[in-house]
N, C-alpha and C positions, 0 to 999 in steps of 0.2 A: 969599211967602205960604205955609205949610204948609197941604197941602190932601191929605189921607190917602185919602180917598175919592174924589177927582177929581170934589168937588161944585162947585168953580169954575167949570167947563165947562156946566152946566146951563143958563144962560141964553141962550148963543149957539149954538144946534141948527142955524138956518139956515147959519152961516158954517161948520159943523164939516159939515153933510151931504153925502153923496156922491150916494145916490139912495135913493128911499123908494118903496115899491110898496103902496098899500094897496086890499084887496080887503074885501068885507063882513065876512066872520069871519077874516082873516089879514094879516098886515103883515111884510114884509122890509123891512128899515133898515138901511144902511149909512152909516157917518158916521168922522170924524179923532174919537179920544179922546188923553187923555192920561195916562189911570190904568190904562194895560195895557201889559204887555210889547211890541206892536206898534202903531203909531199909527194903526189903523183895522180896524175891526170891523163882523160883521154880525150883527144880531139878526131874529130870527124871533119873531112873536106868532100863535100860532093857538089856536083854540077846543079843539083837540084833545091841545095840548100844555100843560104845566105850569099847569093851573088857568087857561091863556087869558094867563100872563104872558111877557113876554120871555125867550127865552133867546140867549146869543151864541153862535152856531152856528161863526164862523169869525173869524180874525184876520189882518193884512196889514201887509207892509211898505210899502207905497206904493199912492198913490191909482188908479193904471192897475189894478193885482191886485185892489183892493178894488172897484171897479165890475165887472170880470168876475166875483169873488165873487158879488158882488151878481145878476147876472144870472144865473148857475147856481142860485143859491136861490130866484128868482123861479121859473125852470123847475120845479126840484124841486118846489116847494108849490104850483104849480098844475099838476100831474101829475094823471092819474085816480087812481095810486097813492100815497099818500103814505108818507113813510118810517114803519117801526115805531118807532125812538126818534129824539128829538134830545138830542143832547149839549152841555150847557152846558160851554164850552172857556174861558170868561173868565180871564184872567191879572190882572184888575182889582183892587186892594187890598181890595177889600169882600169879594170874591170869594175870594180867597186866606184872609181872616180866617174866612169861613165853612166852608171846608175845613179849616182847623185845627181849629176848634171842633167841626163837624160831621161829618168825614171827607168824601170825594168822595160819598158816595152819593146826595146831595142834587143831585149834576149830571146825573144820568140821568134822562130824562123820556118815561116811554112814553106813547104814545097812551093818551088814556083813553075 
């Protein structure tokens, strides 16, 4: 099956999930993916960044690294002082398409 944007993965999140940390105004989610250069990624969703939409902040080669990265991002996002900016580093097909059309400027997400 040809799946240019990885949409075929959408229905099996529980099988792909490594870890998820939900809070009232933010989420750190790490899971296995098939549409990126690496098989695991962490996304952050926070009301202070990217209009509250997900931002892919890190990708990993294996599940152990993904869990360590997830734990790091939970610590980062629960700290008293949040990062100035988060950068969308996604290498998924849709992200590459957006970069080609819009340039990489859309990937930088300053705090609002």
